[in-house]
BAGUTI-74657 format. One record per residue (C-alpha): residue number from 1; x, y, z. Coordinates in nm, 2 decimals. Example, Ala and Ser with C-alpha at 12.3 -4.5 7.8 and 13.67 -1.06 7.14 Angstrom:
REM BAGUTI-74657
<tike><k>1</k><c1>1.23</c1><c2>-0.45</c2><c3>0.78</c3></tike>
<tike><k>2</k><c1>1.37</c1><c2>-0.11</c2><c3>0.71</c3></tike>
REM end
This chain:
REM BAGUTI-74657
<tike><k>1</k><c1>9.82</c1><c2>9.74</c2><c3>10.42</c3></tike>
<tike><k>2</k><c1>9.99</c1><c2>9.43</c2><c3>10.24</c3></tike>
<tike><k>3</k><c1>9.73</c1><c2>9.17</c2><c3>10.07</c3></tike>
<tike><k>4</k><c1>9.89</c1><c2>8.91</c2><c3>10.31</c3></tike>
<tike><k>5</k><c1>9.74</c1><c2>9.15</c2><c3>10.58</c3></tike>
<tike><k>6</k><c1>9.39</c1><c2>9.12</c2><c3>10.40</c3></tike>
<tike><k>7</k><c1>9.43</c1><c2>8.76</c2><c3>10.36</c3></tike>
<tike><k>8</k><c1>9.43</c1><c2>8.73</c2><c3>10.75</c3></tike>
<tike><k>9</k><c1>9.15</c1><c2>9.00</c2><c3>10.79</c3></tike>
<tike><k>10</k><c1>8.94</c1><c2>8.82</c2><c3>10.55</c3></tike>
<tike><k>11</k><c1>9.02</c1><c2>8.50</c2><c3>10.80</c3></tike>
<tike><k>12</k><c1>8.95</c1><c2>8.68</c2><c3>11.12</c3></tike>
<tike><k>13</k><c1>8.61</c1><c2>8.79</c2><c3>10.99</c3></tike>
<tike><k>14</k><c1>8.50</c1><c2>8.46</c2><c3>10.86</c3></tike>
<tike><k>15</k><c1>8.62</c1><c2>8.27</c2><c3>11.18</c3></tike>
<tike><k>16</k><c1>8.42</c1><c2>8.56</c2><c3>11.38</c3></tike>
<tike><k>17</k><c1>8.10</c1><c2>8.45</c2><c3>11.20</c3></tike>
<tike><k>18</k><c1>8.14</c1><c2>8.10</c2><c3>11.17</c3></tike>
<tike><k>19</k><c1>8.24</c1><c2>7.78</c2><c3>11.34</c3></tike>
<tike><k>20</k><c1>8.51</c1><c2>7.63</c2><c3>11.07</c3></tike>
<tike><k>21</k><c1>8.64</c1><c2>7.32</c2><c3>11.06</c3></tike>
<tike><k>22</k><c1>8.84</c1><c2>7.42</c2><c3>10.74</c3></tike>
<tike><k>23</k><c1>8.93</c1><c2>7.75</c2><c3>10.62</c3></tike>
<tike><k>24</k><c1>9.16</c1><c2>7.88</c2><c3>10.36</c3></tike>
<tike><k>25</k><c1>9.19</c1><c2>8.21</c2><c3>10.18</c3></tike>
<tike><k>26</k><c1>9.42</c1><c2>8.27</c2><c3>9.89</c3></tike>
<tike><k>27</k><c1>9.51</c1><c2>8.59</c2><c3>9.74</c3></tike>
<tike><k>28</k><c1>9.50</c1><c2>8.56</c2><c3>9.38</c3></tike>
<tike><k>29</k><c1>9.57</c1><c2>8.93</c2><c3>9.30</c3></tike>
<tike><k>30</k><c1>9.88</c1><c2>8.84</c2><c3>9.12</c3></tike>
<tike><k>31</k><c1>9.68</c1><c2>8.69</c2><c3>8.85</c3></tike>
<tike><k>32</k><c1>9.51</c1><c2>9.02</c2><c3>8.80</c3></tike>
<tike><k>33</k><c1>9.76</c1><c2>9.27</c2><c3>8.76</c3></tike>
<tike><k>34</k><c1>9.68</c1><c2>9.54</c2><c3>8.52</c3></tike>
<tike><k>35</k><c1>9.29</c1><c2>9.46</c2><c3>8.60</c3></tike>
<tike><k>36</k><c1>9.10</c1><c2>9.78</c2><c3>8.70</c3></tike>
<tike><k>37</k><c1>9.04</c1><c2>9.62</c2><c3>9.05</c3></tike>
<tike><k>38</k><c1>9.39</c1><c2>9.57</c2><c3>9.12</c3></tike>
<tike><k>39</k><c1>9.50</c1><c2>9.92</c2><c3>9.00</c3></tike>
<tike><k>40</k><c1>9.22</c1><c2>10.05</c2><c3>9.26</c3></tike>
<tike><k>41</k><c1>9.34</c1><c2>9.86</c2><c3>9.51</c3></tike>
<tike><k>42</k><c1>9.10</c1><c2>9.59</c2><c3>9.56</c3></tike>
<tike><k>43</k><c1>9.22</c1><c2>9.25</c2><c3>9.58</c3></tike>
<tike><k>44</k><c1>9.11</c1><c2>8.91</c2><c3>9.41</c3></tike>
<tike><k>45</k><c1>9.05</c1><c2>8.64</c2><c3>9.67</c3></tike>
<tike><k>46</k><c1>8.96</c1><c2>8.28</c2><c3>9.66</c3></tike>
<tike><k>47</k><c1>8.80</c1><c2>8.12</c2><c3>10.01</c3></tike>
<tike><k>48</k><c1>8.74</c1><c2>7.75</c2><c3>10.08</c3></tike>
<tike><k>49</k><c1>8.51</c1><c2>7.76</c2><c3>10.41</c3></tike>
<tike><k>50</k><c1>8.37</c1><c2>7.43</c2><c3>10.60</c3></tike>
<tike><k>51</k><c1>8.13</c1><c2>7.50</c2><c3>10.85</c3></tike>
<tike><k>52</k><c1>7.81</c1><c2>7.30</c2><c3>10.97</c3></tike>
<tike><k>53</k><c1>7.63</c1><c2>7.63</c2><c3>10.92</c3></tike>
<tike><k>54</k><c1>7.59</c1><c2>7.54</c2><c3>10.60</c3></tike>
<tike><k>55</k><c1>7.39</c1><c2>7.24</c2><c3>10.62</c3></tike>
<tike><k>56</k><c1>7.06</c1><c2>7.23</c2><c3>10.48</c3></tike>
<tike><k>57</k><c1>7.16</c1><c2>7.57</c2><c3>10.30</c3></tike>
<tike><k>58</k><c1>7.15</c1><c2>7.60</c2><c3>9.90</c3></tike>
<tike><k>59</k><c1>7.47</c1><c2>7.71</c2><c3>9.76</c3></tike>
<tike><k>60</k><c1>7.31</c1><c2>8.07</c2><c3>9.69</c3></tike>
<tike><k>61</k><c1>7.24</c1><c2>8.12</c2><c3>10.05</c3></tike>
<tike><k>62</k><c1>7.60</c1><c2>7.99</c2><c3>10.15</c3></tike>
<tike><k>63</k><c1>7.74</c1><c2>8.25</c2><c3>9.93</c3></tike>
<tike><k>64</k><c1>7.51</c1><c2>8.52</c2><c3>10.08</c3></tike>
<tike><k>65</k><c1>7.63</c1><c2>8.42</c2><c3>10.42</c3></tike>
<tike><k>66</k><c1>7.98</c1><c2>8.48</c2><c3>10.33</c3></tike>
<tike><k>67</k><c1>7.92</c1><c2>8.77</c2><c3>10.15</c3></tike>
<tike><k>68</k><c1>7.74</c1><c2>8.91</c2><c3>10.48</c3></tike>
<tike><k>69</k><c1>8.02</c1><c2>8.83</c2><c3>10.70</c3></tike>
<tike><k>70</k><c1>8.27</c1><c2>9.04</c2><c3>10.47</c3></tike>
<tike><k>71</k><c1>8.03</c1><c2>9.30</c2><c3>10.40</c3></tike>
<tike><k>72</k><c1>8.27</c1><c2>9.60</c2><c3>10.49</c3></tike>
<tike><k>73</k><c1>8.56</c1><c2>9.44</c2><c3>10.30</c3></tike>
<tike><k>74</k><c1>8.37</c1><c2>9.43</c2><c3>9.99</c3></tike>
<tike><k>75</k><c1>8.47</c1><c2>9.69</c2><c3>9.72</c3></tike>
<tike><k>76</k><c1>8.73</c1><c2>9.81</c2><c3>9.93</c3></tike>
<tike><k>77</k><c1>8.98</c1><c2>9.55</c2><c3>10.04</c3></tike>
<tike><k>78</k><c1>8.80</c1><c2>9.26</c2><c3>9.82</c3></tike>
<tike><k>79</k><c1>8.74</c1><c2>9.33</c2><c3>9.44</c3></tike>
<tike><k>80</k><c1>8.64</c1><c2>8.98</c2><c3>9.37</c3></tike>
<tike><k>81</k><c1>8.58</c1><c2>8.69</c2><c3>9.55</c3></tike>
<tike><k>82</k><c1>8.57</c1><c2>8.32</c2><c3>9.47</c3></tike>
<tike><k>83</k><c1>8.39</c1><c2>8.12</c2><c3>9.72</c3></tike>
<tike><k>84</k><c1>8.37</c1><c2>7.76</c2><c3>9.81</c3></tike>
<tike><k>85</k><c1>8.17</c1><c2>7.69</c2><c3>10.09</c3></tike>
<tike><k>86</k><c1>8.06</c1><c2>7.32</c2><c3>10.22</c3></tike>
<tike><k>87</k><c1>7.96</c1><c2>7.14</c2><c3>10.51</c3></tike>
<tike><k>88</k><c1>8.21</c1><c2>6.91</c2><c3>10.69</c3></tike>
<tike><k>89</k><c1>8.02</c1><c2>6.59</c2><c3>10.52</c3></tike>
<tike><k>90</k><c1>8.05</c1><c2>6.76</c2><c3>10.19</c3></tike>
<tike><k>91</k><c1>8.43</c1><c2>6.85</c2><c3>10.22</c3></tike>
<tike><k>92</k><c1>8.54</c1><c2>6.49</c2><c3>10.34</c3></tike>
<tike><k>93</k><c1>8.39</c1><c2>6.34</c2><c3>10.04</c3></tike>
REM end
């Protein structure tokens, strides 16, 4: 499976778990060529997700929510994940 397919898979998982007003998944694996995770097949991804479900949640809880949604992909498809998780109000600033 190509990392493009993995990007779509990550998006699908997040759209299933969250009501999103904005979602972007970027494959940054090319920046980590030669890294041990890259050799093992896991990709490096950056996620920007905006959802009202993050309201009144501290940053650490938002990240836990995203990791929970992607749990079955961690350490297989995903080697490293950068997360930007915001509410719609935060995103519009």
